[in-house]
Structure formats: structure tokens, C-alpha cells
C-alpha positions in Angstrom: -104.2 -143.4 58.1 -105.7 -143.0 61.6 -108.0 -140.2 62.5 -106.4 -137.2 64.2 -108.5 -136.6 67.3 -106.0 -135.5 70.0 -105.8 -131.8 69.2 -104.2 -129.6 72.0 -104.7 -125.9 71.1 -101.4 -124.6 72.4 -99.1 -123.7 75.3 -101.2 -120.7 76.2 -104.2 -122.9 76.9 -102.1 -125.5 78.9 -100.3 -122.8 80.9 -103.5 -120.9 81.7 -105.5 -124.0 82.9 -102.5 -126.1 84.0 -104.0 -129.0 81.9 -106.0 -129.8 78.9 -108.1 -132.9 78.4 -110.4 -134.8 76.0 -111.8 -138.1 75.1 -112.3 -140.4 72.1 -113.9 -143.7 71.6 -113.8 -145.0 75.2 -110.5 -143.4 76.0 -110.0 -140.2 78.1 -106.8 -138.3 78.1 -105.2 -135.3 79.8 -102.0 -133.3 79.3 -100.9 -131.4 82.4 -98.0 -129.4 83.7 -95.3 -131.5 85.4 -92.1 -130.7 87.2 -89.9 -131.3 84.2 -92.3 -131.0 81.2 -95.8 -132.1 80.5 -97.3 -135.3 81.8 -99.6 -137.2 79.4 -102.2 -139.6 80.8 -104.9 -141.8 79.3 -107.5 -144.0 81.0 -110.8 -145.8 80.1 -114.2 -144.3 80.4 -116.5 -143.6 82.3 -114.8 -142.1 85.4 -112.8 -139.0 85.8 -109.0 -139.4 86.4 -109.4 -138.9 90.2 -112.0 -141.7 90.4 -110.1 -144.2 88.2 -108.0 -147.0 89.6 -104.4 -145.9 89.3 -103.5 -149.3 87.6 -105.8 -148.3 84.7 -103.9 -145.1 84.0 -101.2 -145.0 81.4 -98.6 -142.2 81.7 -96.0 -140.5 79.5 -93.9 -137.4 79.6 -93.0 -134.9 76.9 -91.1 -131.7 76.8 -92.7 -128.4 77.9 -92.9 -126.9 74.4 -95.1 -126.6 71.3 -93.2 -129.6 69.9 -93.9 -131.4 73.1 -97.6 -130.8 72.6 -97.4 -132.4 69.1 -95.5 -135.3 70.7 -98.3 -135.6 73.3 -100.9 -135.7 70.6 -99.0 -138.5 68.8 -98.5 -140.4 72.0 -102.3 -140.2 72.9 -103.3 -141.4 69.4 -100.7 -144.2 69.5 -102.1 -145.4 72.8 -105.5 -145.4 71.3 -104.5 -147.5 68.3 -102.3 -149.8 70.3 -105.0 -150.6 72.8 -108.2 -150.3 70.6 -110.0 -153.3 72.2 -109.5 -151.8 75.6 -111.1 -148.5 74.6 -113.9 -150.2 72.7 -114.8 -152.3 75.7 -114.8 -149.2 78.0 -117.0 -147.4 75.6 -119.5 -150.3 75.3 -119.5 -150.7 79.1 -120.2 -146.9 79.7 -123.2 -147.1 77.3 -125.0 -149.7 79.5 
């Protein structure tokens, strides 16, 4: 079983800050308020989202609810597992 690393504290945190982000093993991720729910994004290290080439950002959308947050966590962790070589390469590059 894969490690659970994408923990989002709850709707209160997301509502108050309009987003919540983290990183793990070369992948950075963010959940933020969107027009019709929550947008989930992941991209490789080392740059912030705003400085990362748009073609390197993977996007998803989940409902604006506690269940949606759990879906977002699962989506982030699935992207990590599905693209592990990508994240490992980004991590190695950022350590240079």
C-alpha cells in the first residue's frame, strides 16, 4: 500500500485561504477554490506554480465538499504513483 502523504486538513482551511498546497518526492500540489468546485493541480519541483511552464501542470477537479477533499487527496496520490519517474527526476534535478 502506498504512503498517504496528501492530507488536506478540511474545508475551513481551504475556504479561509482559498487554497492549500504541499509537496512530496519531487511533486508539488495545490487544491484551490474553483468556479464549480475545487481545482487540483500537480507539477514538478523546483518552481512555484506561477513560474512553472503550463504544459508541466496536471489539473483535475473535484466537488466542493469534504468528500471532494478526500477525492483530491486520492487524485494527488494517484498522480504521484502513476508518474513516479517524473517526480523522481524533478527531485534529483532540484538537488543539484
